[in-house]
C-alpha positions as CSV (number, residue, x, y, z in Angstrom):
1,M,38.2,-0.4,-15.0
2,F,38.6,0.4,-11.3
3,G,40.9,-2.5,-10.4
4,K,40.6,-6.1,-9.7
5,R,38.0,-6.9,-7.0
6,G,38.0,-10.5,-5.8
7,N,40.1,-12.9,-3.8
8,D,43.1,-10.5,-4.4
9,G,41.4,-7.6,-2.6
10,F,40.7,-4.2,-4.1
11,G,43.5,-2.6,-6.2
12,K,43.7,0.7,-8.0
13,G,43.9,0.0,-11.7
14,G,45.4,-3.4,-11.0
15,A,48.5,-1.8,-9.6
16,G,47.9,-3.4,-6.2
17,V,48.2,0.0,-4.4
18,G,46.4,0.5,-1.1
19,T,44.8,-2.9,-1.1
20,I,42.5,-4.2,1.7
21,P,43.7,-7.6,3.1
22,A,41.7,-10.5,1.8
23,Q,39.2,-12.1,4.3
24,P,38.5,-15.8,4.7
25,A,37.3,-17.7,1.7
26,A,33.7,-17.7,2.9
27,A,33.5,-13.9,2.4
28,A,35.4,-13.9,-0.9
29,P,32.6,-14.7,-3.4
30,A,30.7,-11.6,-2.3
31,A,33.7,-9.5,-3.3
32,R,33.4,-10.3,-7.0
33,S,32.5,-7.6,-9.5
34,S,28.8,-7.6,-10.4
35,T,29.8,-8.1,-14.0
36,L,30.9,-11.7,-13.1
37,L,27.7,-12.6,-11.3
38,E,24.9,-14.5,-13.0
39,P,21.3,-13.2,-13.0
40,G,19.2,-14.5,-10.2
41,S,22.1,-15.3,-7.9
42,P,21.9,-14.2,-4.2
43,E,24.7,-11.7,-4.8
44,V,22.8,-10.0,-7.7
45,S,19.6,-9.8,-5.6
46,S,21.5,-8.1,-2.8
47,R,23.1,-5.7,-5.3
48,Q,19.7,-4.8,-6.7
49,Q,18.5,-3.5,-3.3
50,V,20.8,-0.5,-3.3
51,T,18.5,1.9,-5.1
52,P,18.5,5.4,-3.6
53,P,16.2,5.9,-0.7
54,S,13.1,7.9,-1.3
55,M,13.5,11.6,-0.4
56,Q,12.2,12.3,3.0
57,T,9.4,14.8,3.5
58,P,8.9,17.2,6.4
59,S,6.2,14.8,7.8
60,R,8.5,11.7,7.8
61,K,11.6,12.3,9.9
62,K,14.5,9.8,10.0
63,P,15.8,8.8,13.4
64,P,19.0,10.6,14.4
65,R,22.2,8.9,13.3
66,T,24.4,7.4,15.9
67,E,28.1,7.7,16.5
68,D,28.5,4.0,15.5
69,Y,26.9,4.9,12.1
70,Y,29.5,7.7,11.5
71,D,32.3,5.5,12.6
72,T,31.3,2.7,10.2
73,K,30.9,5.3,7.4
74,S,34.3,6.6,8.1
75,Q,35.9,3.2,7.9
76,V,34.1,2.3,4.6
77,F,34.9,5.7,3.1
78,S,38.6,5.3,3.9
79,A,38.6,1.9,2.4
80,L,36.8,3.1,-0.7
81,I,39.3,6.0,-1.2
82,D,42.2,3.5,-0.9
83,T,40.5,1.2,-3.4
84,I,39.0,3.3,-6.2
85,D,40.9,4.8,-9.1
86,L,39.5,8.4,-9.1
87,S,41.0,9.2,-12.5
88,Q,39.0,6.3,-14.1
89,L,35.9,7.3,-12.1
90,A,36.0,10.8,-13.5
91,K,35.6,9.4,-17.0
92,L,32.2,7.9,-16.3
93,D,28.8,9.7,-16.3
94,G,27.1,10.3,-13.0
95,E,24.8,7.3,-12.9
96,S,27.6,4.8,-14.0
97,A,29.9,6.3,-11.4
98,R,27.3,5.8,-8.7
99,E,26.7,2.2,-9.6
100,E,30.4,1.5,-9.6
101,I,30.8,3.0,-6.1
102,R,27.8,1.1,-4.9
103,D,29.3,-2.2,-6.1
104,I,32.7,-1.5,-4.4
105,V,31.0,-0.3,-1.1
106,N,28.9,-3.4,-1.0
107,D,32.0,-5.5,-1.4
108,I,33.8,-3.6,1.4
109,I,30.8,-4.1,3.8
110,T,30.7,-7.8,3.1
111,I,34.5,-8.3,3.5
112,K,34.7,-6.3,6.7
113,N,31.6,-8.1,8.1
114,F,29.8,-4.9,9.2
115,A,26.5,-5.8,10.9
116,M,23.9,-3.5,9.1
117,S,20.3,-3.8,8.2
118,I,19.1,-3.3,4.6
119,S,17.9,0.2,5.2
120,E,21.1,1.2,7.0
121,Q,23.1,-0.2,4.1
122,E,21.0,1.7,1.6
123,E,21.5,4.9,3.6
124,L,25.2,4.4,3.9
125,L,25.6,3.7,0.1
126,E,23.7,6.9,-0.7
127,D,25.7,9.0,1.8
128,I,29.0,7.8,0.4
129,C,28.0,8.3,-3.2
130,N,27.0,11.9,-2.3
131,D,30.3,12.4,-0.5
132,V,32.4,11.3,-3.5
133,L,30.3,12.7,-6.4
134,G,28.1,15.4,-4.9
135,Y,27.9,17.7,-1.9
136,G,27.8,15.1,0.8
137,P,25.1,15.5,3.4
138,L,23.7,18.6,1.6
139,E,22.4,16.5,-1.3
140,P,19.1,15.5,0.3
141,L,18.4,19.1,1.2
142,L,19.4,20.4,-2.2
143,A,17.0,17.9,-3.8
144,R,14.0,19.2,-1.9
145,D,12.1,22.0,-3.6
146,D,10.3,23.2,-0.5
147,I,13.5,24.5,1.2
148,A,14.3,28.2,0.7
149,D,17.5,28.5,2.7
150,I,20.1,26.0,4.0
151,M,22.2,27.4,6.9
152,V,25.1,25.2,8.1
153,N,26.7,26.4,11.4
154,G,29.7,24.1,11.7
155,A,29.7,20.4,11.2
156,G,27.2,19.5,13.9
157,Q,24.3,22.0,13.3
158,T,22.2,22.6,10.1
159,F,19.1,24.8,9.9
160,I,16.6,25.0,6.9
161,E,13.9,27.4,6.1
162,V,10.6,25.8,5.1
163,G,7.4,27.7,4.5
164,G,9.0,30.9,5.8
165,K,10.0,29.3,9.2
166,T,13.5,28.2,10.3
167,I,13.8,24.7,11.7
168,E,16.7,22.5,12.6
169,S,17.6,19.6,10.3
170,E,18.9,16.3,11.3
171,I,21.7,16.6,8.7
172,R,25.2,16.8,10.1
173,F,28.8,16.4,8.8
174,R,31.5,14.0,9.8
175,D,33.7,16.9,11.0
176,N,34.6,20.4,10.0
177,S,37.2,19.1,7.6
178,Q,34.5,17.4,5.5
179,L,32.4,20.5,5.6
180,L,35.3,22.7,4.5
181,S,36.1,20.2,1.7
182,I,32.5,20.5,0.4
183,C,32.7,24.3,0.6
184,Q,35.9,24.1,-1.5
185,R,34.2,21.9,-4.0
186,I,31.3,24.4,-4.4
187,V,33.3,27.5,-4.8
188,S,35.9,26.0,-7.1
189,Q,33.2,25.5,-9.7
190,V,33.1,29.2,-10.3
191,G,36.9,29.7,-10.1
192,R,37.0,30.8,-6.5
193,R,38.5,29.4,-3.3
194,V,38.0,29.6,0.4
195,D,40.8,28.9,3.0
196,E,42.6,30.7,5.9
197,S,44.1,33.3,3.6
198,S,40.7,34.0,1.8
199,P,38.1,33.0,4.4
200,I,35.0,34.8,2.9
201,C,33.6,33.7,-0.5
202,D,30.4,34.2,-2.5
203,A,29.7,31.6,-5.1
204,R,26.7,29.8,-6.8
205,L,25.6,26.3,-7.6
206,P,24.9,25.2,-11.2
207,D,21.2,25.7,-10.7
208,G,21.8,29.4,-9.7
209,S,21.4,29.0,-6.0
210,R,23.4,31.6,-4.1
211,V,26.2,30.4,-1.8
212,N,28.2,32.2,1.0
213,V,31.0,30.6,2.9
214,I,32.9,32.0,5.8
215,A,35.7,29.8,7.2
216,P,37.9,29.7,10.2
217,P,39.6,31.7,11.7
218,L,36.8,34.2,11.1
219,A,34.1,31.5,11.9
220,I,35.0,30.4,15.4
221,D,32.9,27.2,15.5
222,G,33.8,25.8,12.1
223,P,32.9,26.8,8.5
224,A,29.5,28.6,8.1
225,L,27.8,27.8,4.8
226,T,24.6,29.6,3.7
227,I,22.7,28.6,0.6
228,R,19.8,30.6,-0.8
229,K,18.1,27.9,-2.9
230,F,16.3,28.6,-6.2
231,K,13.2,26.5,-7.0
232,K,13.5,24.2,-9.9
233,D,10.2,25.5,-11.2
234,K,10.7,29.3,-11.6
235,L,7.8,31.3,-10.1
236,N,5.8,33.6,-12.3
237,L,3.3,36.3,-11.5
238,A,0.3,33.9,-11.8
239,Q,1.8,31.8,-9.0
240,L,2.5,34.9,-6.9
241,V,-1.2,35.7,-7.3
242,K,-2.1,32.1,-6.2
243,F,0.1,32.5,-3.1
244,G,-1.6,35.8,-2.2
245,A,1.5,37.9,-2.7
246,I,-0.4,40.2,-5.1
247,T,-4.0,40.5,-6.4
248,P,-4.8,39.6,-10.1
249,E,-5.3,43.3,-10.8
250,G,-2.0,44.2,-9.1
251,A,-0.2,41.6,-11.2
252,E,-1.8,43.1,-14.3
253,V,-0.4,46.5,-13.4
254,L,3.1,44.9,-12.8
255,Q,2.9,43.2,-16.3
256,I,2.2,46.6,-17.9
257,I,5.0,48.2,-15.9
258,G,7.5,45.6,-17.3
259,R,6.1,45.8,-20.8
260,V,6.1,49.6,-21.2
261,R,9.7,50.0,-20.2
262,C,9.3,51.8,-16.9
263,N,12.6,52.1,-14.9
264,V,11.9,49.9,-11.9
265,V,13.6,49.5,-8.5
266,I,12.5,46.5,-6.4
267,S,12.9,47.3,-2.7
268,G,12.7,44.9,0.2
269,G,14.5,43.3,3.1
270,T,16.6,40.1,3.1
271,G,14.5,37.1,2.0
272,S,11.5,39.2,1.0
273,G,11.6,37.8,-2.6
274,K,13.2,40.7,-4.5
275,T,15.1,38.5,-6.9
276,T,12.1,36.3,-7.5
277,L,10.0,39.3,-8.3
278,L,12.7,40.7,-10.6
279,N,12.7,37.4,-12.5
280,C,8.9,37.6,-12.8
281,L,9.0,41.2,-14.2
282,T,11.7,40.4,-16.8
283,G,9.3,37.7,-18.2
284,F,7.4,40.6,-19.9
285,I,10.3,42.1,-21.7
286,D,10.0,41.7,-25.5
287,S,12.1,38.9,-27.0
288,D,13.8,41.3,-29.5
289,E,15.4,43.5,-26.8
290,R,19.0,43.2,-25.9
291,I,19.4,42.7,-22.1
292,I,22.6,42.9,-20.1
293,T,22.6,41.7,-16.5
294,C,25.2,42.6,-13.8
295,E,25.3,40.6,-10.6
296,D,27.7,39.7,-7.8
297,T,26.7,36.0,-8.2
298,A,24.7,35.1,-11.3
299,E,21.1,34.4,-10.1
300,L,18.8,35.8,-12.6
301,Q,17.2,33.4,-15.0
302,L,16.0,35.4,-18.0
303,Q,14.2,33.5,-20.8
304,Q,14.7,36.0,-23.6
305,P,17.1,34.9,-26.4
306,H,19.3,38.0,-26.4
307,V,20.8,38.2,-22.9
308,V,24.4,38.9,-21.9
309,R,25.2,37.9,-18.3
310,L,28.0,39.6,-16.4
311,E,29.4,38.8,-13.0
312,T,31.8,40.6,-10.7
313,R,35.1,39.1,-9.7
314,P,36.8,39.4,-6.2
315,P,40.5,40.3,-5.9
316,N,43.1,37.5,-6.0
317,I,45.4,36.6,-3.1
318,E,47.7,39.5,-4.1
319,G,44.7,41.9,-3.9
320,E,44.6,42.5,-7.6
321,G,42.2,41.7,-10.5
322,E,39.0,42.8,-8.8
323,I,36.1,43.8,-11.1
324,T,33.4,45.7,-9.2
325,M,29.7,46.1,-9.9
326,R,30.5,49.7,-10.9
327,D,33.0,48.5,-13.5
328,L,30.4,46.2,-15.0
329,V,27.7,48.8,-15.2
330,K,30.1,51.3,-16.8
331,N,31.1,48.6,-19.3
332,C,27.4,47.9,-20.1
333,L,27.0,51.3,-21.6
334,R,29.6,50.3,-24.3
335,M,27.7,47.1,-25.2
336,R,24.6,48.7,-26.8
337,P,22.1,47.5,-24.2
338,E,18.4,48.2,-24.5
339,R,17.9,47.3,-20.9
340,I,20.3,47.0,-18.0
341,I,19.4,44.8,-15.1
342,V,21.4,45.0,-11.9
343,G,20.9,42.0,-9.6
344,E,21.5,44.1,-6.4
345,V,22.5,47.7,-6.0
346,R,24.5,48.1,-2.8
347,G,27.1,50.9,-3.5
348,P,28.3,53.7,-5.8
349,E,27.1,51.7,-8.9
350,V,23.7,53.2,-8.2
351,F,24.9,56.4,-9.8
352,D,26.0,54.7,-13.0
353,L,22.7,52.8,-13.2
354,L,20.7,56.1,-12.7
355,Q,22.8,57.7,-15.5
356,A,22.0,54.7,-17.7
357,M,18.3,55.1,-17.0
358,N,18.6,58.8,-18.0
359,T,20.4,58.2,-21.2
360,G,18.0,56.1,-23.3
361,H,18.1,52.7,-21.5
362,D,14.4,52.8,-20.5
363,G,13.1,49.7,-18.8
364,S,16.2,49.1,-16.7
365,M,15.7,47.4,-13.3
366,G,17.5,46.6,-10.1
367,T,16.9,45.6,-6.5
368,I,17.9,47.4,-3.3
369,H,17.7,46.6,0.4
370,A,15.2,48.9,2.0
371,N,12.0,48.6,4.2
372,T,9.8,51.2,2.5
373,P,9.8,53.1,-0.8
374,R,10.7,56.3,0.9
375,E,13.7,54.6,2.6
376,C,14.7,53.2,-0.8
377,L,15.1,56.8,-2.1
378,S,17.1,57.8,1.0
379,R,19.4,54.8,0.6
380,M,20.1,55.7,-3.0
381,E,21.2,59.2,-1.9
382,S,23.5,57.6,0.7
383,M,25.0,55.2,-1.8
384,I,25.8,58.1,-4.2
385,A,27.5,59.9,-1.3
386,M,29.5,56.8,-0.5
387,G,30.9,57.0,-4.0
388,G,32.6,60.3,-3.2
389,F,30.4,62.4,-5.6
390,S,30.4,65.9,-4.4
391,L,27.0,66.9,-5.7
392,P,24.4,69.1,-3.9
393,A,21.6,67.1,-2.3
394,K,19.0,68.7,-4.5
395,T,21.0,67.7,-7.6
396,V,21.2,64.1,-6.4
397,R,17.4,64.0,-5.8
398,E,16.7,65.4,-9.2
399,I,18.8,62.7,-10.8
400,I,16.9,60.0,-8.8
401,S,13.5,61.5,-9.5
402,G,14.3,61.9,-13.2
403,S,15.5,58.3,-13.5
404,I,13.2,56.1,-11.4
405,D,9.6,55.6,-12.5
406,V,8.3,52.9,-10.2
407,I,9.4,51.4,-6.8
408,I,7.9,48.0,-6.0
409,Q,8.1,47.1,-2.3
410,A,8.3,43.5,-1.2
411,A,8.2,42.3,2.4
412,R,8.4,39.1,4.4
413,L,5.8,39.2,7.2
414,R,6.3,37.8,10.6
415,D,4.4,34.6,9.8
416,G,6.9,33.8,7.0
417,S,4.6,34.9,4.1
418,R,5.8,37.3,1.4
419,R,3.7,40.1,0.1
420,I,4.1,42.9,-2.4
421,T,3.2,45.8,-0.1
422,H,3.5,48.9,-2.3
423,I,3.5,49.8,-6.0
424,T,4.8,53.4,-5.8
425,E,5.4,56.0,-8.5
426,V,8.1,58.6,-8.4
427,I,6.5,61.7,-9.8
428,G,9.1,64.4,-9.5
429,M,10.4,67.2,-7.2
430,E,8.6,69.8,-5.1
431,G,11.3,72.1,-3.8
432,D,14.0,69.8,-2.3
433,V,11.6,66.8,-1.7
434,I,11.0,63.8,-4.1
435,I,7.3,63.4,-4.5
436,T,5.8,59.8,-4.7
437,Q,2.3,58.4,-4.9
438,D,1.1,54.8,-4.1
439,L,-1.0,53.0,-6.7
440,M,-1.5,50.1,-4.3
441,R,-0.6,49.1,-0.8
442,Y,-1.0,46.1,1.5
443,E,-2.9,46.7,4.8
444,I,-2.6,44.3,7.7
445,E,-5.9,43.7,9.4
446,G,-4.9,41.1,12.1
447,E,-4.1,37.4,12.3
448,D,-6.1,34.2,12.5
449,A,-6.1,31.5,15.1
450,N,-3.0,29.8,13.5
451,G,-0.9,33.0,13.6
452,K,-1.3,33.7,9.9
453,I,-1.4,37.4,8.9
454,I,-4.8,38.6,7.6
455,G,-4.6,41.6,5.2
456,R,-5.6,42.8,1.8
457,H,-4.3,44.9,-1.1
458,M,-6.0,48.2,-1.3
459,S,-6.2,50.7,-4.2
460,T,-5.3,54.3,-3.4
461,G,-7.9,55.5,-6.0
462,I,-5.3,56.8,-8.5
463,G,-7.0,56.3,-11.9
464,K,-4.4,57.9,-14.1
465,P,-0.8,57.1,-13.0
466,H,2.2,59.2,-13.9
467,F,3.3,56.7,-16.5
468,W,0.0,56.9,-18.3
469,D,1.5,58.5,-21.5
470,R,4.1,55.7,-21.6
471,A,1.4,53.1,-21.4
472,R,-0.6,54.8,-24.2
473,Y,2.6,54.9,-26.3
474,Y,2.7,51.1,-26.0
475,N,-1.0,50.7,-26.5
476,E,-1.5,49.5,-23.0
477,D,-3.6,52.4,-21.6
478,R,-6.9,50.6,-21.8
479,R,-5.6,47.5,-20.0
480,L,-4.1,49.7,-17.4
481,A,-7.3,51.7,-16.8
482,A,-9.3,48.5,-16.5
483,A,-6.9,46.9,-14.0
484,L,-6.9,50.1,-11.8
485,D,-10.7,50.4,-12.0
486,T,-11.2,46.8,-10.9
487,M,-8.6,47.2,-8.1
488,E,-10.5,50.3,-6.8
489,Q,-13.9,48.6,-7.0
490,K,-12.6,45.6,-5.0
491,S,-11.1,47.9,-2.4
492,K,-14.5,49.5,-1.9
493,G,-16.2,46.2,-1.8
494,I,-18.3,46.8,-5.0
């Protein structure tokens, strides 16, 4: 399929284009296609060794790769590109394509007489397969489920976040051209591009991981690629309880908040777990509700059957065709939604979301960047002002207080752990001030010998929250009362 491989060298589709000169006859038998080899022959045994290497763990670090390795890889890769027929390769499934590439690379290594150990050959085969079919050196990092962020600062430097801490990875790219090529491959999957004329781009991977690319000339030391990875196994509230992010009683209160259609804003800093928490809360939405999500890059992973996912679009090279978050939220109102979920509120669209919450779309949710619940309210005011709305400050605050029921504050602590630090109700107005009350908050008590934060979730003693009537309407009042009572008893040490 990919050309004749044997004493005649390597040709594309038998056309004889870009062939590698044949080596002496002693090396020729190793260049035959695996389909021509008999079982049990030495060549077959050497071919069977090229299984993918096991994924490294943080405790088992590979030695750094040398310049000789990258030079060899460059030569083999160039020979492979001259040899293989990419149009035929595209017709195969992923595993068959990898096997074909492995066969050809093995032949190239044999003909060119590269001195390599078995482990080096396996590593080279896997790297080249990743370069041709995947995301190159990023593949091992993307396969690991313990990594939260991948940060590539040019071809020679890659950092990862593991367990809340940032460490340098041994991964590196051949050069900035290879890195930019992989960035292009990622963003092209969602119909976007990144180059000198459009050097900033947001995109996503097929699994929902969020991607940002900024290329030269804006990035001085080479393309900067940042990937916010999503876990393959989606977190739920039970797992957040297990990790200590929230108590079982606090999780029960959050379940009820999601169930009884409170309007919720999840507030927090970068990397605090806002999107994860939003995914958890949406798990308690009834399956018969119509949900519409609006996001800059589609990240939410709702499990309900009736979900419509919308995504913004940047302007094209002529500066036209842009669809903003505000356009999407406005259009939502014409789509008969029962709940509107905005992945991240960062501009004037907050006004349209508040209007939606006020006009029968109870249970709508969104996230916002803020460090405290009070700061969250102030940021909403600022965003409305950014939209050019000439409304009195008191009117804006009345709209906010009449729309938002609950603010859930998430935080990433200095030891890398993530905690839900506040469950705060928005009660109403007193004069020109929005009144809030905390149902629960997280209090830091110190740190242990390993630098881990010690703290606990405390009840504020509120026995009948402001959304009590809503909980009773959905027949959740008893469960809510029991959760709040248990929370208070544990806070008092009873």
